[in-house]
C-alpha positions as CSV (number, residue, x, y, z in Angstrom):
1,M,272.1,-14.7,-79.5
2,L,268.8,-14.6,-78.0
3,G,265.8,-13.1,-79.3
4,N,262.7,-14.9,-78.7
5,L,260.7,-11.9,-78.9
6,P,256.8,-12.5,-79.6
7,E,255.7,-11.1,-82.9
8,D,253.6,-7.7,-82.7
9,T,250.7,-8.0,-84.9
10,T,248.3,-4.5,-84.2
11,G,251.1,-2.2,-84.6
12,F,252.0,0.6,-82.0
13,V,250.4,4.0,-81.1
14,G,252.5,6.9,-79.4
15,R,254.3,6.2,-76.2
16,N,257.2,8.4,-77.2
17,S,258.0,9.9,-73.8
18,E,257.6,6.7,-72.0
19,L,259.7,4.9,-74.6
20,A,262.5,7.7,-74.2
21,G,262.3,6.9,-70.4
22,L,262.3,3.4,-70.5
23,D,265.2,3.5,-72.6
24,R,267.1,5.5,-69.9
25,A,266.1,3.1,-67.4
26,L,267.4,0.1,-69.2
27,R,270.8,1.7,-69.6
28,D,270.9,2.9,-65.7
29,H,269.3,0.7,-63.9
30,R,269.2,-3.6,-63.6
31,L,265.7,-4.1,-62.8
32,I,262.7,-2.2,-64.2
33,T,259.2,-2.5,-63.3
34,L,256.3,-1.5,-65.6
35,S,253.5,-1.1,-63.4
36,G,249.8,0.1,-64.2
37,C,246.3,-1.2,-64.2
38,G,245.4,-4.3,-66.4
39,G,245.1,-3.6,-70.2
40,V,247.1,-0.3,-69.9
41,G,249.4,-1.4,-72.4
42,K,252.5,-2.5,-70.2
43,S,253.4,-5.5,-72.1
44,R,253.3,-4.1,-75.6
45,L,255.4,-1.2,-74.3
46,A,258.1,-3.8,-72.7
47,L,258.0,-5.6,-76.1
48,R,258.6,-2.2,-78.0
49,A,261.4,-1.1,-75.6
50,A,263.0,-4.8,-76.0
51,R,263.2,-4.5,-79.7
52,R,264.9,-1.1,-79.5
53,G,267.2,-2.1,-76.7
54,R,268.4,-5.2,-78.2
55,P,271.7,-3.9,-79.6
56,A,273.1,-3.0,-76.5
57,F,272.9,-6.9,-75.0
58,P,275.1,-8.7,-76.7
59,D,273.6,-11.8,-76.0
60,G,270.2,-10.9,-76.8
61,V,266.6,-10.5,-75.2
62,A,264.7,-13.1,-73.3
63,W,261.2,-12.7,-73.4
64,A,259.3,-15.1,-70.7
65,D,255.5,-15.0,-71.0
66,L,253.9,-15.8,-67.4
67,S,250.6,-15.3,-68.1
68,P,249.7,-18.7,-68.9
69,L,251.4,-19.9,-65.2
70,Q,248.7,-20.8,-62.7
71,G,251.5,-21.1,-59.7
72,E,255.0,-21.1,-59.4
73,R,255.8,-24.7,-60.4
74,L,256.6,-23.7,-63.9
75,L,258.5,-20.3,-63.2
76,V,261.9,-21.2,-63.7
77,A,260.9,-23.5,-66.5
78,T,259.4,-20.9,-68.7
79,V,262.3,-18.6,-67.9
80,S,265.0,-21.3,-69.0
81,D,262.8,-21.9,-72.2
82,A,263.1,-18.4,-72.7
83,C,266.7,-18.5,-72.4
84,D,267.5,-21.4,-74.3
85,L,268.4,-23.8,-71.6
86,S,267.3,-27.4,-71.4
87,D,269.3,-28.8,-68.5
88,H,269.8,-32.5,-68.2
89,T,271.1,-32.4,-65.1
90,P,270.1,-33.5,-61.5
91,R,270.7,-29.5,-60.2
92,T,268.2,-27.6,-59.0
93,P,266.4,-25.6,-61.9
94,V,267.4,-22.3,-60.4
95,D,271.4,-23.1,-59.9
96,A,271.1,-24.4,-63.5
97,L,269.9,-21.3,-64.7
98,C,272.2,-18.7,-62.7
99,E,275.1,-20.8,-64.3
100,W,273.8,-20.9,-67.6
101,L,273.3,-17.3,-67.4
102,A,276.1,-16.2,-65.5
103,D,278.5,-15.0,-68.0
104,K,276.3,-13.5,-70.5
105,R,274.9,-9.8,-70.9
106,L,271.5,-10.1,-71.8
107,L,268.0,-8.3,-71.4
108,L,265.1,-10.7,-69.4
109,V,261.7,-10.1,-70.0
110,L,259.2,-11.2,-67.5
111,D,255.7,-10.4,-68.9
112,S,252.5,-10.7,-66.1
113,C,254.2,-11.3,-63.1
114,E,251.3,-9.7,-60.9
115,H,250.1,-13.4,-59.7
116,L,253.5,-14.6,-59.2
117,L,254.9,-11.6,-57.2
118,A,256.8,-13.5,-54.4
119,P,258.6,-16.1,-56.5
120,C,259.2,-13.9,-59.3
121,R,260.9,-11.9,-56.4
122,T,263.1,-14.9,-55.3
123,L,264.1,-15.5,-58.8
124,V,265.1,-12.2,-59.7
125,A,267.3,-11.6,-56.6
126,D,269.2,-14.7,-57.2
127,L,269.6,-13.8,-61.0
128,L,270.9,-10.7,-60.5
129,T,273.3,-11.5,-57.5
130,T,274.9,-14.4,-59.8
131,V,274.6,-12.8,-63.1
132,P,276.1,-9.3,-63.5
133,G,275.7,-8.8,-66.8
134,L,271.9,-9.3,-66.4
135,T,269.3,-6.9,-66.7
136,V,265.6,-7.6,-65.9
137,L,262.5,-5.9,-67.1
138,T,259.1,-7.0,-65.5
139,T,255.9,-6.1,-66.0
140,A,253.0,-6.2,-63.2
141,R,249.8,-4.5,-61.9
142,R,252.2,-4.0,-58.8
143,P,256.1,-3.6,-58.4
144,L,258.0,-6.4,-57.1
145,G,258.8,-4.5,-54.1
146,M,262.7,-5.1,-54.3
147,T,265.6,-2.7,-53.6
148,P,266.9,-1.6,-55.9
149,E,263.8,-1.6,-58.4
150,R,263.3,1.3,-60.4
151,V,259.4,1.6,-61.0
152,I,257.9,3.3,-64.0
153,E,254.3,3.7,-63.6
154,I,252.3,3.1,-66.9
155,E,249.5,5.8,-67.4
156,P,246.7,5.3,-69.9
157,L,246.7,7.5,-72.9
158,R,245.4,10.7,-72.5
159,E,241.8,10.5,-72.8
160,D,241.6,13.8,-74.7
161,G,244.7,13.6,-76.9
162,P,245.3,12.3,-80.2
163,E,246.9,8.8,-79.5
164,A,243.9,7.5,-77.5
165,L,241.7,8.8,-80.5
166,E,244.1,7.5,-83.4
167,L,244.2,4.0,-81.7
168,F,240.5,3.9,-81.6
169,R,240.3,4.9,-85.2
170,R,242.8,2.1,-86.2
171,R,241.2,-0.6,-84.3
172,M,237.8,0.3,-85.5
173,T,238.9,0.5,-89.0
174,A,240.8,-2.8,-88.8
175,A,237.6,-4.7,-87.3
176,P,235.4,-6.2,-89.6
177,P,232.3,-4.0,-90.3
178,G,229.2,-5.3,-88.9
179,S,231.2,-8.0,-86.7
180,G,229.7,-8.9,-83.5
181,A,227.0,-10.4,-82.0
182,A,224.7,-12.8,-84.4
183,G,221.9,-10.8,-85.6
184,A,223.2,-7.2,-85.0
185,P,222.6,-4.6,-87.6
186,E,225.2,-3.6,-90.1
187,P,226.5,-0.1,-89.7
188,A,225.0,2.5,-92.2
189,G,225.2,6.0,-93.1
190,D,227.8,9.0,-92.4
191,G,227.2,8.2,-88.5
192,W,229.4,5.1,-88.5
193,F,232.4,6.8,-87.4
194,D,232.1,10.5,-85.8
195,T,235.1,12.1,-84.2
196,A,233.1,13.8,-81.6
197,D,231.5,10.5,-80.5
198,A,234.9,8.6,-80.5
199,E,236.2,11.4,-78.3
200,R,233.3,10.7,-75.7
201,I,234.2,7.1,-75.8
202,C,238.2,7.8,-75.1
203,R,237.3,9.9,-72.2
204,R,234.7,7.4,-70.9
205,V,237.0,4.7,-70.9
206,E,239.9,7.2,-69.3
207,G,242.4,6.0,-72.3
208,I,243.1,2.6,-71.6
209,P,244.1,1.0,-74.8
210,L,242.7,-2.4,-73.9
211,A,239.2,-0.8,-73.4
212,L,239.7,1.2,-76.2
213,E,240.2,-1.8,-78.3
214,L,237.1,-3.4,-77.0
215,A,235.2,-0.3,-77.6
216,A,236.3,-0.1,-81.4
217,A,235.5,-3.5,-82.1
218,Q,231.9,-2.9,-80.7
219,A,231.9,0.4,-82.6
220,A,232.8,-1.3,-85.8
221,R,229.4,-3.1,-85.6
222,T,227.2,-0.5,-84.6
223,G,228.8,3.2,-85.0
224,T,230.5,5.3,-82.5
225,A,227.5,7.1,-81.6
226,A,225.5,4.1,-80.0
227,V,228.8,2.8,-78.6
228,A,229.2,6.3,-76.9
229,D,225.7,6.3,-75.8
230,R,225.9,2.8,-74.3
231,L,228.9,3.3,-72.6
232,A,227.5,6.5,-70.9
233,S,224.3,4.5,-69.5
234,R,226.8,1.9,-68.6
235,F,228.8,4.0,-66.3
236,E,226.0,5.9,-64.8
237,V,224.5,2.9,-63.8
238,L,228.1,1.8,-62.1
239,R,228.0,5.4,-60.4
240,A,224.4,5.3,-59.0
241,D,224.7,1.8,-57.6
242,D,228.4,2.5,-55.7
243,G,227.3,6.5,-54.9
244,V,231.0,7.1,-55.3
245,P,233.8,6.4,-57.8
246,V,235.4,3.1,-56.8
247,R,239.2,3.2,-56.2
248,P,241.5,2.3,-58.0
249,E,239.6,3.9,-60.4
250,R,241.0,3.0,-63.4
251,H,241.2,-0.8,-62.5
252,R,237.3,-0.4,-62.3
253,T,237.0,1.2,-65.4
254,M,238.8,-1.3,-67.2
255,I,236.7,-4.3,-65.4
256,T,233.5,-2.3,-66.4
257,T,234.5,-2.0,-70.1
258,I,235.1,-5.7,-70.2
259,G,231.8,-6.5,-68.4
260,W,230.1,-4.0,-71.1
261,S,231.8,-5.9,-74.1
262,H,230.5,-9.3,-72.2
263,E,226.8,-8.0,-72.3
264,L,227.0,-7.2,-75.9
265,C,228.0,-11.0,-76.7
266,A,225.4,-12.9,-77.4
267,P,224.2,-15.6,-74.9
268,H,226.2,-18.5,-76.6
269,E,229.5,-16.4,-76.9
270,R,229.2,-15.2,-73.5
271,L,229.3,-19.0,-72.5
272,L,232.0,-20.0,-74.8
273,W,234.0,-16.9,-73.4
274,A,233.8,-18.7,-69.9
275,R,234.3,-22.3,-71.1
276,L,237.5,-20.8,-73.3
277,T,239.3,-19.6,-69.9
278,V,240.3,-23.2,-69.2
279,F,243.5,-22.8,-71.5
280,R,246.4,-21.3,-70.4
281,D,248.1,-21.0,-73.6
282,D,247.1,-20.9,-77.5
283,F,244.5,-23.2,-78.8
284,D,242.9,-24.2,-82.1
285,E,239.2,-24.3,-83.1
286,T,239.7,-28.4,-82.8
287,A,240.7,-28.2,-79.3
288,A,238.0,-25.3,-78.2
289,R,235.5,-27.9,-79.9
290,E,236.2,-30.9,-78.0
291,V,236.4,-28.8,-74.6
292,C,233.7,-26.3,-75.1
293,T,230.9,-28.1,-76.4
294,G,228.4,-29.4,-74.4
295,G,224.7,-28.3,-73.2
296,P,223.2,-25.3,-75.2
297,L,226.8,-25.3,-77.1
298,G,226.7,-27.5,-80.2
299,A,230.1,-28.4,-81.8
300,E,228.8,-26.9,-85.0
301,M,228.5,-23.5,-83.2
302,V,232.2,-23.2,-81.9
303,G,233.7,-22.0,-85.2
304,P,231.5,-19.0,-86.0
305,L,231.3,-18.2,-82.1
306,L,235.3,-18.0,-82.0
307,D,235.0,-15.8,-85.3
308,G,232.6,-13.4,-83.1
309,L,234.6,-13.2,-80.2
310,A,237.8,-12.5,-82.4
311,D,235.9,-9.3,-83.6
312,A,235.2,-8.4,-80.5
313,S,238.5,-8.3,-79.2
314,V,238.0,-11.1,-76.6
315,I,240.4,-13.6,-78.1
316,C,243.5,-13.0,-80.6
317,V,244.0,-14.5,-83.6
318,R,247.5,-15.8,-84.9
319,T,248.8,-17.8,-87.7
320,S,250.8,-20.8,-86.5
321,A,254.4,-21.7,-88.2
322,G,252.5,-24.5,-89.7
323,G,249.8,-22.3,-91.5
324,G,247.1,-23.0,-89.0
325,V,244.7,-20.6,-86.9
326,R,245.5,-20.3,-83.5
327,Y,243.6,-18.2,-80.6
328,R,244.3,-16.8,-77.2
329,M,243.0,-14.6,-74.5
330,L,244.6,-11.8,-72.9
331,D,245.0,-12.7,-69.0
332,T,242.7,-9.4,-67.9
333,I,240.1,-10.8,-70.2
334,R,240.4,-14.5,-69.1
335,D,240.2,-13.4,-65.5
336,Y,236.7,-12.1,-65.9
337,G,235.8,-15.0,-67.8
338,R,237.0,-17.2,-65.1
339,M,234.6,-15.4,-62.6
340,W,231.7,-16.3,-65.1
341,L,232.8,-19.7,-65.4
342,R,232.6,-20.4,-61.5
343,E,229.4,-18.3,-61.4
344,L,228.1,-20.9,-63.6
345,A,229.3,-23.8,-61.6
346,E,231.0,-25.1,-64.6
347,D,234.6,-24.8,-63.6
348,G,235.2,-28.8,-62.9
349,A,233.4,-29.7,-65.7
350,V,234.9,-27.7,-68.2
351,S,238.5,-28.7,-66.4
352,D,237.6,-32.5,-66.8
353,R,236.9,-32.2,-70.5
354,H,240.2,-29.9,-71.0
355,A,242.0,-32.8,-69.2
356,D,240.5,-35.7,-71.2
357,R,241.6,-33.5,-74.4
358,F,245.2,-33.4,-73.6
359,L,244.9,-36.9,-72.2
360,G,243.6,-37.7,-75.7
361,L,246.5,-35.9,-77.4
362,A,249.1,-37.4,-75.1
363,E,247.6,-41.1,-76.4
364,V,247.5,-40.4,-80.1
365,A,251.2,-38.8,-79.8
366,H,252.0,-42.3,-78.4
367,T,250.3,-44.5,-80.8
368,A,251.8,-42.2,-83.6
369,W,255.5,-42.4,-82.1
370,L,256.4,-45.0,-84.9
371,G,255.0,-43.4,-87.8
372,P,255.4,-40.4,-90.3
373,E,254.1,-38.0,-88.0
374,Q,256.6,-38.8,-85.2
375,A,258.2,-35.0,-85.5
376,H,255.1,-33.5,-85.8
377,W,253.9,-34.9,-82.4
378,Y,257.2,-33.8,-80.8
379,R,256.0,-30.4,-81.7
380,A,252.5,-30.6,-80.5
381,V,253.6,-32.2,-77.3
382,G,255.9,-29.3,-76.9
383,D,253.6,-26.7,-77.7
384,A,250.9,-28.1,-75.7
385,H,253.3,-28.3,-72.5
386,T,251.5,-25.5,-70.1
387,D,248.2,-27.0,-70.8
388,L,249.4,-30.8,-70.4
389,C,251.0,-29.4,-66.9
390,T,247.3,-27.9,-66.2
391,A,245.5,-31.2,-67.0
392,L,248.0,-33.2,-64.9
393,D,247.3,-30.8,-62.0
394,H,243.6,-31.2,-62.1
395,L,244.0,-35.0,-62.8
396,L,246.3,-35.4,-59.7
397,A,243.6,-33.6,-57.4
398,T,240.6,-35.5,-58.8
399,A,241.8,-38.7,-60.7
400,P,245.3,-39.7,-59.8
401,E,245.1,-42.9,-61.7
402,R,244.6,-40.7,-65.0
403,A,247.5,-38.8,-63.9
404,L,249.8,-41.6,-64.0
405,R,248.6,-42.7,-67.5
406,L,249.0,-39.0,-68.8
407,V,252.6,-38.5,-67.2
408,G,253.6,-41.7,-68.5
409,L,252.8,-41.4,-71.8
410,V,254.3,-37.7,-72.2
411,G,257.4,-37.9,-69.7
412,F,259.3,-39.6,-72.7
413,F,258.6,-36.8,-75.0
414,W,259.4,-34.4,-72.5
415,S,262.7,-36.0,-71.5
416,C,264.0,-35.9,-75.4
417,C,263.0,-32.4,-75.5
418,G,264.0,-30.0,-73.0
419,H,261.7,-30.4,-70.2
420,L,263.8,-33.1,-68.0
421,H,263.1,-31.6,-64.7
422,E,259.3,-31.1,-65.0
423,A,259.3,-34.8,-66.4
424,R,260.7,-36.2,-63.5
425,G,259.2,-34.0,-60.8
426,Y,255.6,-34.6,-62.2
427,L,256.8,-38.5,-62.4
428,E,258.0,-39.1,-59.2
429,Q,254.7,-37.0,-57.7
430,T,252.3,-38.8,-59.9
431,L,254.0,-42.2,-58.9
432,A,253.4,-41.5,-55.2
433,A,250.1,-40.4,-55.4
434,H,249.0,-43.6,-57.2
435,P,250.9,-46.5,-55.7
436,G,248.6,-49.0,-57.7
437,G,250.0,-51.5,-60.4
438,G,249.3,-52.4,-63.9
439,P,250.8,-51.2,-67.4
440,D,250.4,-47.5,-66.7
441,R,252.8,-47.7,-63.7
442,T,255.2,-49.7,-65.7
443,R,255.2,-47.2,-68.4
444,A,255.7,-44.0,-65.6
445,L,258.6,-46.1,-64.0
446,W,260.1,-46.2,-67.9
447,A,259.8,-42.6,-68.3
448,L,261.3,-42.0,-64.8
449,G,264.3,-44.3,-65.3
450,V,264.9,-42.6,-68.9
451,A,264.8,-39.2,-67.1
452,T,267.1,-40.0,-64.4
453,T,269.6,-41.9,-66.8
454,L,269.7,-38.3,-68.9
455,Q,270.5,-36.6,-65.9
456,G,273.3,-38.9,-65.3
457,E,272.2,-40.3,-62.1
458,Y,272.7,-43.9,-62.6
459,G,272.3,-45.0,-59.3
460,T,268.9,-43.9,-59.1
461,A,267.9,-45.0,-62.7
462,L,269.4,-48.6,-61.9
463,R,266.8,-48.3,-58.8
464,V,263.8,-47.1,-61.1
465,S,264.6,-49.8,-64.0
466,D,264.3,-52.6,-61.3
467,A,261.1,-51.5,-60.1
468,C,260.0,-50.9,-63.9
469,T,261.0,-54.6,-64.6
470,R,259.1,-55.7,-61.9
471,S,256.1,-54.1,-62.7
472,A,256.2,-55.3,-66.2
473,R,256.4,-59.0,-65.1
474,R,253.7,-58.5,-63.1
475,A,251.5,-56.7,-65.7
476,G,252.6,-59.5,-68.0
477,Q,252.5,-57.4,-71.2
478,A,254.9,-57.7,-73.6
479,E,254.7,-53.6,-74.4
480,G,255.8,-53.3,-70.8
481,I,258.4,-55.9,-70.5
482,L,260.3,-54.5,-73.9
483,A,259.9,-50.8,-72.1
484,A,261.9,-52.2,-69.2
485,A,264.3,-54.3,-71.3
486,Y,265.1,-50.8,-73.1
487,L,265.7,-49.0,-70.0
488,A,268.0,-51.6,-68.1
489,G,269.7,-51.7,-71.8
490,L,270.3,-48.3,-72.1
491,I,271.9,-48.0,-68.5
492,A,274.1,-50.8,-69.4
493,L,275.3,-49.0,-72.5
494,L,275.8,-45.9,-70.7
495,T,278.0,-47.6,-67.6
496,G,279.9,-49.5,-70.0
497,R,278.4,-52.9,-70.0
498,A,277.4,-53.6,-73.8
499,L,277.6,-57.2,-73.4
500,D,274.9,-56.8,-70.7
501,A,272.9,-54.2,-72.9
502,D,272.8,-56.6,-75.6
503,R,271.8,-59.4,-73.7
504,I,269.0,-58.0,-71.9
505,A,267.4,-56.5,-75.4
506,A,267.6,-59.9,-77.0
507,T,266.1,-61.7,-74.2
508,A,263.2,-59.5,-74.1
509,L,262.8,-59.7,-77.9
510,T,262.8,-63.4,-78.1
511,E,260.2,-63.7,-75.1
512,T,258.0,-61.5,-77.0
513,G,258.4,-62.5,-80.4
514,C,258.5,-58.7,-81.3
515,E,259.7,-58.1,-84.8
516,P,261.6,-54.5,-85.1
517,F,258.5,-52.5,-86.3
518,D,255.8,-54.3,-84.1
519,S,255.9,-51.6,-81.5
520,A,257.7,-48.8,-80.1
521,D,259.3,-50.5,-77.4
522,G,260.6,-53.4,-79.5
523,L,262.3,-51.0,-82.3
524,R,264.2,-49.3,-79.5
525,C,265.1,-52.6,-78.1
526,H,266.6,-53.5,-81.7
527,L,268.6,-50.1,-81.2
528,V,270.0,-51.0,-78.0
529,R,271.6,-54.0,-79.7
530,V,273.2,-52.1,-82.5
531,F,274.6,-49.7,-80.1
532,A,275.7,-53.0,-78.0
533,L,277.3,-54.7,-81.3
534,T,279.3,-51.5,-81.9
535,G,280.5,-51.3,-78.6
536,L,281.6,-54.9,-78.5
537,G,283.6,-54.2,-81.6
538,R,281.5,-56.3,-83.9
539,L,281.2,-53.6,-86.3
540,P,280.2,-55.5,-89.7
541,E,277.4,-57.1,-87.7
542,A,276.4,-53.7,-85.9
543,R,276.4,-52.0,-89.5
544,E,274.4,-55.0,-91.5
545,R,271.8,-54.7,-88.3
546,A,272.0,-50.8,-88.8
547,L,271.4,-50.7,-92.2
548,W,268.4,-53.0,-92.1
549,L,266.7,-50.9,-89.5
550,R,267.3,-47.5,-90.6
551,R,265.4,-48.9,-94.4
552,G,262.5,-49.7,-92.1
553,C,262.4,-46.4,-90.4
554,V,262.8,-44.6,-93.9
555,A,260.0,-46.4,-95.4
556,R,257.6,-45.7,-92.3
557,G,259.1,-41.8,-91.8
558,E,260.3,-42.4,-88.5
559,S,262.8,-40.1,-87.4
560,W,264.0,-40.6,-83.6
561,T,265.5,-44.2,-83.7
562,R,266.8,-43.5,-87.5
563,A,268.7,-40.8,-86.4
564,Y,270.3,-42.9,-83.4
565,L,270.9,-45.5,-86.6
566,D,272.5,-42.7,-88.5
567,Y,274.8,-42.0,-85.0
568,Q,275.8,-45.4,-85.1
569,L,276.8,-45.8,-88.8
570,S,278.5,-42.6,-88.6
571,L,280.1,-44.1,-85.7
572,I,281.4,-47.5,-87.3
573,A,282.2,-45.7,-90.7
574,L,284.8,-43.5,-88.4
575,F,286.3,-47.1,-87.1
576,D,286.5,-48.1,-90.5
577,E,288.3,-44.9,-91.3
578,E,285.6,-43.7,-94.0
579,P,285.3,-40.0,-93.0
580,H,283.2,-39.1,-96.1
581,G,280.4,-41.6,-94.9
582,A,280.6,-40.8,-91.6
583,A,280.1,-37.1,-92.1
584,E,277.1,-38.2,-94.3
585,H,275.4,-40.0,-91.5
586,A,276.2,-37.5,-88.7
587,R,274.4,-34.9,-90.8
588,A,271.3,-37.0,-91.3
589,M,271.2,-37.5,-87.6
590,L,271.6,-33.9,-86.8
591,A,268.7,-33.6,-89.4
592,G,266.5,-35.7,-87.5
593,K,267.3,-34.1,-83.9
594,Q,266.7,-30.7,-85.4
595,G,263.3,-31.9,-86.5
596,I,262.3,-33.0,-82.8
597,G,264.3,-30.2,-81.0
598,D,266.4,-32.5,-79.4
599,S,269.3,-30.5,-78.3
600,F,271.0,-33.5,-76.6
601,G,271.0,-35.7,-79.6
602,I,272.1,-32.5,-81.4
603,A,275.5,-32.1,-79.1
604,L,276.2,-35.9,-80.0
605,G,275.8,-35.3,-83.7
606,L,277.9,-32.4,-84.0
607,D,280.7,-34.1,-82.1
608,L,280.5,-37.0,-84.7
609,L,280.5,-34.6,-87.4
610,A,283.6,-32.7,-86.2
611,A,285.2,-35.9,-85.9
612,A,284.7,-37.1,-89.3
613,I,285.7,-33.5,-91.0
614,A,289.0,-33.6,-88.8
615,A,289.4,-37.1,-90.3
616,G,288.7,-35.9,-93.8
617,G,291.5,-33.5,-93.2
618,D,289.9,-30.0,-92.4
619,G,291.1,-28.8,-89.2
620,E,289.9,-25.4,-89.1
621,R,286.3,-26.5,-89.8
622,A,286.5,-29.4,-87.4
623,G,287.3,-27.1,-84.8
624,L,284.6,-24.8,-85.8
625,V,281.8,-27.5,-85.6
626,Y,283.5,-28.9,-82.5
627,G,283.1,-25.5,-81.2
628,T,279.2,-25.4,-81.9
629,G,278.9,-28.8,-80.6
630,Q,280.3,-27.3,-77.2
631,A,277.5,-24.4,-77.5
632,F,275.1,-27.1,-77.4
633,W,276.4,-29.2,-75.0
634,S,276.4,-26.0,-72.3
635,T,272.8,-25.4,-73.2
636,V,272.2,-29.0,-71.6
637,G,274.0,-28.6,-68.8
638,H,276.4,-31.5,-68.8
639,P,280.1,-32.2,-69.9
640,Q,280.1,-34.1,-73.2
641,R,278.2,-37.5,-72.7
642,G,277.4,-40.6,-74.6
643,T,278.4,-44.4,-74.8
644,P,282.2,-44.9,-73.6
645,E,283.7,-45.4,-77.2
646,L,283.0,-41.9,-78.1
647,A,285.0,-40.7,-75.5
648,A,288.2,-42.2,-77.6
649,V,286.8,-40.8,-80.8
650,R,286.5,-37.4,-79.6
651,A,290.1,-37.0,-78.4
652,Q,291.3,-38.3,-81.5
653,C,288.9,-35.5,-83.5
654,E,291.0,-33.0,-81.6
655,Q,294.5,-34.1,-81.9
656,A,294.0,-35.0,-85.8
657,A,292.5,-31.2,-86.3
658,R,295.4,-29.8,-84.4
659,A,297.9,-31.4,-86.3
660,V,296.4,-30.4,-89.5
661,A,295.5,-27.0,-88.9
662,G,297.9,-25.7,-86.1
663,D,297.2,-25.2,-82.3
664,A,296.5,-21.5,-83.3
665,V,294.1,-22.1,-86.2
666,Y,292.1,-24.7,-84.4
667,E,291.8,-22.7,-81.0
668,R,290.4,-19.5,-83.0
669,A,287.9,-21.7,-85.0
670,F,286.9,-23.6,-81.6
671,R,286.1,-20.3,-80.1
672,R,284.4,-18.6,-82.8
673,G,282.0,-22.1,-83.1
674,A,281.6,-21.9,-79.2
675,R,280.5,-18.3,-79.2
676,S,278.2,-18.3,-82.4
677,D,274.6,-18.1,-82.3
678,R,273.9,-21.6,-82.3
679,E,271.3,-22.4,-84.6
680,S,273.0,-20.5,-87.3
681,G,276.2,-22.5,-86.3
682,L,274.1,-26.0,-86.9
683,K,272.8,-24.6,-90.1
684,A,276.1,-24.3,-91.6
685,A,277.2,-27.6,-90.2
686,L,274.6,-29.3,-92.2
687,I,275.9,-27.9,-95.4
688,P,278.4,-30.5,-97.0
689,P,281.5,-28.9,-98.5
690,P,281.4,-28.8,-102.2
691,H,283.2,-32.0,-103.7
């Protein structure tokens, strides 16, 4: 069951009637849009309704935040991620998504659609047509304009009602006293919070929740009286300049309140606010320091300034899964800051530094691939996906040769961890944009070849592999020669040519004199040789080489290669009729693939584990694990894949399991595994049975 709802860290005030109406709409309609001005609370209301309505959707709730997207390129990929689909096929992403959801009953929430209305209309139309059990809830400043669409206009809180006052009071109480701009006075005396002044503030900002939060952050520093007076003055200036109120009034009120908060920030805070808008997703202090430092803004100033912007509710703060502090800017506030970044004529320079930052991240991840931080860097590259794409888009327009380097470095990470379509699309675009030669082109061709291989397009992959080999030979660097050999060997393995695979890898290793742990590309060539030896039936030699390489991986904390060595050792143990050892190695493989989020590898590992369990005589549990494996195969969109020798193992697994448990018991267990929550099924599979 899907349930990837964001955490609600600030609580919820009122909205009982809106929630009741939204509950009814979710029961009676398939497309509902929450419409309203920026900052009115659409996202928070959608989140609360999604939590309340989750029991009505057997396959759960998928939440797709569209606010980080600059254009439609990543729209389907973002929705696919939210739906736990990491498609490995050459189909169009929307076709893959429709097929994946076709038999499901779930709620899909598309949050912040206003800048993508046309592509969202197209996607939603396709989904509602092909997925009869789907309900879609969107939030946007305007309706999608589809038929049928149940539009619910979200109004601000009643400016003279108790809910607006309660929200203001809560946010003001939660803010650190005395927070805000440097040198601001500390609040003092009984006038810090005055109900009458607070009510004046609520009326002045028309009960818009985000405006109330911004005002509350300032009131925590100066008291309610000062904020009420300043807001009154600010809005009078607005009316005097314009003569008459401007429509839409509430949107103007929101922008005016953000502008007032902007004015109350210290000059360095305002500069940092503008520069931070280049980030499309979460960021940490290190990233902010690297991208935003320059001119009057010193690196040592960034940390305290982030604290000040957080105290002013300009940025949100959360704690990451690893315990670090992460920041994020709401899209309404980001839009205002980007306007100032353009006014400062700094948007190009800041985008350059942003691209430098994420190219640097990719270079470090690539260099560290062979070491103990490998799994960390897989997660880091995954977490930075939207900003890496933003950096690529910028470099494609300004420095295609640097775009080629960046996409070549991240393409393999993306291909392994659920971003195969984006990897292939960016690699093809960048190779076309920069046709020059050199090591970076070899690396990009290698990554493209891996991507097309994983999609099962072996003809295309062979052509790319040949181009990669030619590029590597022209560049004359050992790393490129080994990378090209790995790609050619991988294709040979998957197309049943184990002898060719062994020859290709052995020739490259001899030519370059590469020991197993001299380089990542060299280690992958050694891995190809292990696979080839198994495919050729030279099992003792394959086992010896796999154990030798595995010891080196364990000593260095490397996990990707180690997982595939465990895969081979499990397969060899099955061929040697050692089910217990086969199960141990299959579980070790699964743990490694789980650590880097490789659904394709997890599916392979579950198939092997099921075969080992069946060989050990537990037919019912084999069916359960085999069913869980099928659930993972469905997320990558392929029928069961792998090297040719695995097909016979799968067939023997099912035959043995059915013989032990009986067809009826096996079928029930298989269906239970296939329909269960994948992560729970994987967790259960990783637990060895008691001896």
